[in-house]
C-alpha positions as CSV (number, residue, x, y, z in Angstrom):
1,M,0.0,0.0,0.0
2,I,1.2,3.5,-0.9
3,K,1.2,5.8,2.1
4,S,1.5,9.6,2.3
5,M,4.0,10.9,4.8
6,T,1.5,13.5,6.1
7,G,-1.2,12.5,8.4
8,F,-2.7,12.7,11.9
9,G,-3.9,10.0,14.4
10,R,-5.4,10.2,17.9
11,G,-5.8,7.3,20.4
12,E,-7.2,7.0,23.9
13,Y,-6.7,4.2,26.4
14,T,-7.7,3.8,30.1
15,D,-7.2,1.1,32.8
16,G,-9.5,2.7,35.4
17,K,-6.6,4.4,37.1
18,R,-5.3,6.5,34.3
19,N,-6.6,7.9,31.0
20,V,-4.0,8.3,28.3
21,I,-4.5,10.4,25.2
22,V,-2.0,10.3,22.4
23,E,-1.8,12.3,19.3
24,I,0.6,11.8,16.4
25,K,1.2,14.2,13.6
26,T,3.5,13.4,10.7
27,V,5.0,15.6,7.9
28,N,7.5,15.1,5.1
29,H,11.1,14.3,6.0
30,R,13.9,12.4,4.2
31,Y,14.3,10.0,7.1
32,A,12.3,8.7,10.0
33,D,12.5,11.3,12.8
34,I,10.2,10.7,15.8
35,N,9.9,13.3,18.6
36,V,8.0,12.5,21.8
37,K,6.5,15.0,24.2
38,M,5.3,13.5,27.5
39,P,5.3,14.3,31.2
40,K,8.8,13.8,32.6
41,R,7.8,11.3,35.2
42,Y,6.7,8.9,32.5
43,S,9.9,9.3,30.4
44,F,10.7,5.6,31.2
45,A,8.1,4.7,28.5
46,E,9.6,7.0,25.8
47,E,11.6,4.5,24.0
48,K,8.6,2.0,23.8
49,V,6.5,4.8,22.4
50,K,9.2,5.6,19.7
51,S,9.5,1.9,18.8
52,L,5.7,1.5,18.4
53,V,5.5,4.6,16.1
54,K,8.5,3.4,14.1
55,E,6.6,0.2,13.2
56,R,4.2,2.4,11.3
57,V,6.2,5.4,10.3
58,K,9.2,4.3,8.1
59,R,9.9,7.8,6.6
60,G,8.7,11.2,7.8
61,K,8.8,13.4,10.8
62,A,6.4,12.4,13.6
63,E,5.5,14.6,16.5
64,V,4.0,12.4,19.3
65,S,2.1,14.1,22.2
66,V,1.3,12.0,25.3
67,I,-1.1,13.3,27.9
68,V,-1.7,11.2,31.1
69,E,-4.8,12.0,33.2
70,N,-4.6,10.3,36.6
71,L,-8.0,9.1,37.8
72,T,-6.6,8.0,41.2
73,E,-3.6,9.2,43.4
74,E,-1.7,6.1,42.7
75,D,1.1,8.0,40.8
76,T,1.5,10.7,43.4
77,T,3.2,10.4,46.9
78,V,2.7,13.0,49.6
79,K,5.8,13.4,51.7
80,L,6.7,15.3,54.9
81,N,10.1,17.0,55.1
82,Q,10.7,16.8,58.8
83,L,14.1,18.6,58.6
84,V,12.4,21.6,56.9
85,A,9.5,21.5,59.4
86,A,12.0,21.4,62.4
87,Q,13.7,24.5,61.1
88,Y,10.5,26.3,60.7
89,V,9.4,25.5,64.3
90,E,12.7,26.5,65.8
91,N,12.7,29.8,63.9
92,L,9.1,30.5,64.8
93,K,10.0,29.9,68.5
94,E,12.9,32.3,68.2
95,L,10.8,34.8,66.5
96,K,8.1,34.6,69.2
97,S,10.8,34.9,72.1
98,A,12.7,37.7,70.5
99,F,9.7,39.9,70.0
100,G,7.4,38.8,72.8
101,L,4.7,37.7,70.3
102,E,1.4,36.0,71.2
103,G,0.0,32.9,69.6
104,D,0.6,29.1,69.3
105,I,2.8,27.4,66.9
106,D,0.4,24.6,65.7
107,V,0.3,22.0,63.1
108,R,-1.9,24.0,60.7
109,L,0.6,26.9,60.7
110,V,3.7,24.6,60.1
111,A,2.0,22.5,57.5
112,T,1.4,25.5,55.3
113,M,5.0,26.6,55.2
114,P,6.8,26.0,51.8
115,D,8.2,22.6,51.2
116,V,7.0,21.1,54.5
117,I,4.5,18.8,52.8
118,K,4.9,18.1,49.1
119,A,3.1,16.0,46.6
120,I,5.8,14.2,44.7
121,P,4.9,12.6,41.3
122,G,6.0,9.1,41.3
123,V,5.2,5.9,39.6
124,E,5.1,2.7,41.6
125,N,4.4,0.2,38.7
126,E,6.2,1.4,35.6
127,E,5.2,-1.6,33.5
128,E,1.5,-1.1,34.3
129,V,1.7,2.6,33.3
130,A,3.8,1.8,30.2
131,A,1.2,-0.7,29.1
132,V,-1.6,1.9,29.2
133,I,0.6,4.5,27.4
134,C,1.4,1.9,24.8
135,G,-2.2,1.0,24.3
136,A,-3.0,4.7,23.5
137,V,0.0,4.9,21.1
138,K,-1.1,1.8,19.2
139,A,-4.6,3.2,18.8
140,A,-3.2,6.6,17.6
141,A,-0.7,4.9,15.3
142,A,-3.4,2.7,13.7
143,N,-5.6,5.8,13.0
144,L,-2.6,7.7,11.6
145,D,-1.7,4.7,9.3
146,E,-5.3,4.5,8.0
147,M,-5.3,8.2,7.2
148,R,-1.9,8.0,5.5
149,G,-3.1,5.0,3.5
150,V,-6.2,6.9,2.2
151,E,-4.0,9.9,1.3
152,G,-1.4,7.6,-0.3
153,G,-4.0,5.9,-2.5
154,K,-5.1,9.4,-3.9
155,L,-1.4,10.2,-4.5
156,A,-0.9,6.9,-6.3
157,E,-4.0,7.5,-8.6
158,D,-2.7,11.0,-9.5
159,L,0.8,9.7,-10.3
160,I,-0.5,6.9,-12.4
161,M,-2.6,9.4,-14.3
162,R,0.3,11.7,-14.9
163,G,2.5,8.8,-16.0
164,E,-0.1,7.9,-18.7
165,I,-0.2,11.5,-19.9
166,V,3.6,11.4,-20.3
167,R,3.3,8.1,-22.2
168,G,0.8,9.7,-24.5
169,I,3.2,12.6,-25.2
170,V,6.1,10.1,-25.8
171,T,3.9,8.4,-28.5
172,K,3.3,11.7,-30.3
173,I,7.1,12.5,-30.2
174,D,7.9,9.0,-31.5
175,E,5.5,9.6,-34.4
176,R,7.0,13.0,-35.0
177,A,10.8,12.0,-34.8
178,P,11.2,10.3,-38.2
179,M,9.9,13.4,-40.0
180,V,12.6,15.7,-38.5
181,A,15.5,14.2,-40.6
182,K,13.4,14.4,-43.8
183,E,12.4,18.0,-43.1
184,Y,16.1,18.9,-42.4
185,T,17.1,17.3,-45.8
186,N,14.5,19.4,-47.7
187,K,15.5,22.6,-45.9
188,L,19.1,21.9,-46.7
189,L,18.4,21.4,-50.4
190,N,16.3,24.5,-50.5
191,R,19.0,26.6,-48.8
192,I,21.7,25.4,-51.2
193,K,19.4,26.2,-54.2
194,D,18.8,29.7,-52.8
195,L,22.6,30.2,-52.7
196,I,23.7,28.7,-56.0
197,G,20.6,28.5,-58.0
198,D,19.7,25.7,-60.5
199,Q,22.6,26.2,-62.8
200,V,25.0,24.0,-60.7
201,A,24.3,20.3,-59.9
202,I,23.9,19.7,-56.3
203,P,25.9,16.6,-55.2
204,E,23.2,14.3,-53.8
205,D,25.7,12.0,-51.9
206,R,26.9,15.0,-49.9
207,I,23.4,15.9,-49.0
208,L,22.7,12.3,-47.9
209,V,25.8,12.3,-45.7
210,E,24.9,15.5,-44.1
211,A,21.3,14.3,-43.5
212,A,22.7,11.0,-42.0
213,V,24.9,12.9,-39.7
214,F,22.0,15.1,-38.6
215,A,19.7,12.1,-38.2
216,D,22.3,10.3,-36.0
217,K,22.7,13.4,-33.8
218,A,19.0,13.9,-33.5
219,N,18.1,10.3,-32.9
220,I,16.1,10.1,-29.6
221,T,14.7,6.6,-30.0
222,E,16.6,5.1,-27.1
223,E,15.7,8.0,-24.8
224,L,12.0,7.7,-25.8
225,V,12.0,4.0,-25.0
226,R,13.7,4.5,-21.6
227,L,11.3,7.3,-20.7
228,D,8.3,5.2,-21.6
229,S,9.9,2.3,-19.6
230,H,10.2,4.6,-16.6
231,M,6.5,5.4,-16.7
232,I,5.6,1.7,-16.8
233,Q,7.9,1.1,-13.9
234,L,6.3,4.0,-12.0
235,K,2.8,2.3,-12.4
236,S,4.2,-1.1,-11.4
237,I,5.8,0.3,-8.2
238,L,2.6,2.2,-7.2
239,T,0.3,-0.8,-7.8
240,N,2.4,-3.7,-6.6
241,S,4.6,-2.5,-3.7
242,N,3.8,-3.4,-0.2
243,E,6.7,-1.4,1.4
244,P,7.8,2.1,1.5
245,V,8.7,3.3,-2.1
246,G,9.4,7.1,-1.7
247,K,13.2,6.8,-2.0
248,K,12.8,4.4,-5.0
249,L,10.4,6.9,-6.7
250,D,12.8,9.8,-6.0
251,F,15.5,8.0,-7.9
252,L,13.1,7.1,-10.7
253,V,12.1,10.7,-11.2
254,Q,15.7,11.8,-11.5
255,E,16.0,9.2,-14.3
256,M,12.9,10.6,-16.0
257,N,14.3,14.1,-15.8
258,R,17.6,13.0,-17.3
259,E,15.9,11.3,-20.3
260,A,13.6,14.3,-20.8
261,N,16.6,16.7,-20.8
262,T,18.4,14.6,-23.3
263,I,15.4,14.3,-25.7
264,G,14.9,18.2,-25.5
265,S,18.6,18.8,-26.3
266,K,18.9,16.3,-29.1
267,A,15.5,16.7,-30.9
268,N,16.3,20.0,-32.8
269,D,12.6,20.4,-33.7
270,M,10.2,23.0,-32.4
271,E,7.2,20.6,-32.3
272,I,9.2,18.1,-30.2
273,T,10.6,20.8,-28.0
274,S,7.1,22.0,-27.3
275,L,6.0,18.4,-26.4
276,M,9.0,18.0,-24.2
277,L,8.1,21.1,-22.3
278,E,4.7,19.5,-21.6
279,T,6.5,16.3,-20.5
280,K,8.9,18.1,-18.1
281,A,5.9,19.9,-16.6
282,E,4.2,16.6,-15.9
283,I,7.5,15.1,-14.6
284,E,7.8,18.1,-12.2
285,K,4.3,17.5,-10.9
286,I,5.2,13.8,-10.4
287,R,8.4,14.8,-8.5
288,E,6.3,17.2,-6.2
289,Q,3.8,14.4,-5.5
290,V,6.5,11.8,-4.8
291,Q,7.9,14.1,-2.1
292,N,4.8,13.2,-0.1
293,I,5.1,9.4,-0.4
294,E,6.6,7.4,2.4
């Protein structure tokens, strides 16, 4: 299946203690580049998250967002810092004695002092939490894959259509090419007649030699065959491949451009040049679309 490199997937998973929401957004990139944003206390699961996303994303840049909503207090520990509390009590006693202040130093007062009692994020069962996070990642990755597959199918249809357009133009060029040498020969004869008139015999063998040299230089048969072959290969890759083909298509488009440029430089004919401009325009559209394929 042909897949686009751009897409979005969202997944949600809960175990009754935590609810995890994962969103994955992918864009074009030459290689697989996966970035994960998640709460620091769950960073132990980051490599597992990356590994799951890599199973789906072989090429492209993926931004993975992980949100964990705790439904219980299981991942949080409340701790008393006795050393800090003792210092507050001693300082309050000293303050009361030094200035003759009224009032009791009670638990409510000390408990509200900074850093005496803190809620410390912590995870007692990392495997359990990782399983919940991975469940959400799998759901998001599956949705992402589905979206990229739909978009990839549309890209494949467009590319196959453009390949057929190029093949049609190649057929027109192939029909036109044999006439170029004949027209050159006639133009050469007419030019010589204009220069020397009809009083001097024109050496036919010299004209034929000149025409043969021109025909050889302007021969584009091989290039046309190769360009047509590239378009057939394009269709074959898009319809038969079950693995990422973006890099392979990148190379194929380079070969298309090479043949198109050679044909344009060798043809020496305005009609063929015009047809090649159409061809290069279609190949450029193919190149742009290929940039979106995984």
